[in-house]
C-alpha positions in Angstrom: -11.1 12.7 -5.7 -7.6 14.2 -5.4 -7.2 17.6 -7.0 -4.1 16.7 -8.8 -3.5 13.3 -10.4 -0.3 11.9 -11.8 0.7 12.9 -15.2 0.8 9.3 -16.4 -2.8 8.3 -15.6 -6.1 9.8 -14.7 -6.4 7.3 -11.7 -5.2 8.3 -8.3 -2.0 6.6 -7.3 -0.7 5.4 -4.0 2.8 4.4 -2.8 3.2 2.2 0.3 6.6 2.5 1.9 8.3 0.4 4.6 12.0 -0.1 5.3 12.1 -3.7 4.0 9.0 -3.7 1.7 8.4 -7.3 2.9 5.3 -7.2 5.1 3.0 -4.3 5.8 3.6 -2.4 2.6 3.2 -5.6 0.5 -0.1 -6.5 2.3 -1.4 -2.9 1.9 -0.5 -2.8 -1.8 -2.1 -6.2 -2.4 -5.3 -5.2 -0.7 -5.5 -2.0 -2.5 -4.9 -3.7 -5.9 -7.5 -6.4 -5.1 -10.2 -4.2 -3.6 -9.9 -1.2 -5.9 -10.2 -3.4 -9.0 -7.8 -1.4 -11.1 -9.3 2.0 -10.3 -6.2 3.1 -8.3 -2.6 2.8 -9.4 -0.6 1.0 -6.7 3.1 0.9 -5.8 5.2 -0.3 -2.9 8.8 0.0 -2.0 11.4 0.2 0.8 14.5 2.0 1.6 16.4 -1.2 2.4 14.4 -4.0 0.7 14.6 -7.5 2.0 15.4 -10.4 -0.2 11.9 -11.8 -0.1 8.4 -11.1 1.2 7.7 -12.2 4.8 6.3 -15.8 4.7 3.8 -15.0 7.4 2.5 -12.1 5.3 2.2 -14.4 2.3 0.2 -16.9 4.4 -2.0 -14.2 5.9 -2.9 -12.8 2.5 -3.5 -16.3 1.1 -6.2 -16.7 3.8 -7.9 -13.7 2.2 -7.6 -15.3 -1.3 -4.8 -12.9 -2.3 -1.5 -14.4 -3.6 1.6 -12.3 -2.9 4.0 -15.3 -3.0 5.6 -14.1 -6.3 6.0 -10.4 -5.1 9.5 -9.1 -4.6 10.6 -6.2 -2.4 11.6 -3.1 -4.4 13.9 -0.2 -3.6 12.3 3.1 -3.0 13.1 5.7 -5.7 12.5 9.4 -5.9 10.5 8.7 -9.1 8.1 6.4 -7.3 7.3 9.1 -4.8 7.1 11.8 -7.5 4.7 9.7 -9.6 2.4 9.0 -6.7 -0.5 11.2 -5.4 -0.5 9.6 -1.9 2.5 8.3 0.0 1.9 6.1 3.0 4.6 5.0 5.3 3.9 2.0 7.5 4.8 3.1 11.0 8.5 2.1 10.4 10.0 5.6 10.5 11.1 5.4 6.9 12.0 8.7 5.3 10.6 9.6 1.9 11.6 12.4 -0.5 9.2 15.3 -0.1 7.3 16.8 -3.0 4.8 19.6 -2.5 1.2 18.7 -3.5 1.5 15.1 -2.4 -0.6 13.6 0.4 1.7 12.0 3.0 0.4 9.7 5.8 2.1 7.5 8.4 0.1 4.4 9.4 1.3 3.3 12.8 1.2 -0.5 12.5 3.0 -3.3 14.4 5.8 -4.9 12.5 5.0 -8.4 11.4 8.7 -9.4 11.1 9.5 -12.4 13.2 5.8 -13.0 14.0 3.9 -16.1 13.1 0.5 -16.2 11.4 -1.4 -15.5 14.6 0.5 -12.3 15.2 0.2 -11.2 11.5 -3.6 -11.6 11.2 -4.5 -8.6 13.4 -2.0 -6.5 11.4 -3.4 -7.7 8.1 -7.0 -7.0 9.3 -6.1 -3.4 10.4 -4.4 -2.8 7.0 -7.6 -4.0 5.3 -9.8 -1.6 7.3 -7.5 1.3 6.4 -7.4 0.3 2.8 -11.2 0.2 2.6 -11.3 3.7 4.1 -8.6 4.9 1.7 -10.5 3.6 -1.3 -13.6 5.4 -0.2 -11.6 8.7 0.2 -9.9 8.4 -3.2 -12.8 7.3 -5.2 -15.6 9.5 -3.7 -16.8 12.6 -5.4 -18.5 13.5 -8.7 -15.9 11.9 -10.9 -15.7 8.6 -9.0 -16.6 5.5 -10.9 -20.1 4.1 -10.2 -18.7 0.5 -9.7 -19.1 -0.5 -6.1 -16.0 -1.5 -4.1 -15.7 -5.3 -3.7 
């Protein structure tokens, strides 16, 4: 478990960041919310949010039984970073405010923008594998809940 948790909750919190918050970060946030079952606080945002979520990402997640069709891209705020324990950029070179004590990662992932469902599926599947590993890391340890990961 993380040494320091956010002041607003006793759950670990994760922020996914991508420039447009329309593909990779939306899929990652949806998977984490779905697979962690409420045990991890989840946020996503972008420095230049798109008007809507990538339709191919919506379709790819629907194939997994996860509906992100009503999600809307959000603007990245300093508060979102400050309130998160883990900040994950999605290989898009986005810059985030830096706060000591946070865990920062950059997941190098292909951009789903402009790709059809066949191109988005492998990106989705890689995100899912990384999310499963992240859940294990965040929820392991003596204070982890005993409920198995779905």
